[in-house]
N, C-alpha and C positions, 0 to 999 in steps of 0.2 A: 595432903592426901586425905580424901574422905572415904572411909570404908562404907560401902553399900548405901551411900547417900544419893547416888545418881544411877543406880542400877540394881540388879538383883543381889540378894545376900551372897556373901562370899566374893564380892568384887571390891576394887579400890579405884577411885577416880583420881586422875592426875591432871592438874591444870598446867598449861604450857603457854608461854608467850614466845612468839616466833620473831626472829630478826633475820629476814631474808637478805641475800646479797652481801653477806659479811665477807671479810677477807679470809676467814677460816671458819671451819665448823667447830663449835664449842658448846658445851652444856654446863650451865652453872649460873648461879645468881637467882635472885627472887624479884618478882614483879607483882604488885597488887592489881589483879585483873578481875574481870566479871565473874570468874569461877573461884575466887579466893586467891591465896598466895600461889603464884605460878612459878614454875621453873623456867628460866630463860634458855632458849635454844637458838643459837646463831648458826645459820647455814649459808654456804656459798651459793646455793641455788637461788635463782630469781623467783619471785612470786608470780610465776606464769605457768598456766596449764597444770597446776598441782605439783610442780617440781619441788617447790619449797616444802610442801606438806609431806611429800614422799621422803625428802632428805631429813626432815624432822623426825619422822617415824623411825627411820634407820638409826639416826644419832641418839634418840632417846632410848631405844631398845638396847643399843650398845652400852650407853652410859649406865643404865640400870641393870645390866647383865641379864637381860631377858631376851627371849626369842621375839622376833618382830611379830610373829603370829599371836603372841600373848598380849600385845597392845592393840586395842581396838579404838579407832577414832569415833567418839560418840558425837561430838559437836565441833563446829568450826572448820569445816573442810576448806572454805575460802576466806578465812579470817586469820588474823595474827594471834588471836586468842583461841586456843583449842582445848578440848577436854578429851583425854584418853581414859579408857577403862581397862583394868587388868583383872581378868577372871582368875580366881583362886590365887591371889598374890602370895609370894613367899613371905615368911614370917618376918624377915628383916627388911622388907620394902620401905617401911617408915624411916629406918636408919639410912638407907641408901638415898632416899629423897632428901632428908635433912642434910646429908653430906653435900649433895649437889646444890641445894639452895644456899648453903653457907659458903660456897665457892664462887669466886668471880670468874666469868667466862674468859 
């Protein structure tokens, strides 16, 4: 997570690598992507008409215990590599992200 490196002060950027068409939805693991170390999010939705992006948004919010509205997709609407931004992130967001990155999906 990068605090305020890709947005206004008081924000946190979260890099995500999407695996669409998975057998089950899972959040966990790390991937070295274009936005830095990303959290891997596997979703059952196919990469068609934004369905996988929508599923990733829901799964990531649930895994991080955030409201979906708190996560804003900044980059990668049609890419497997996405960058989400959290405005006014909770103090323990770094720990939540580390726990997810250190877990296998």
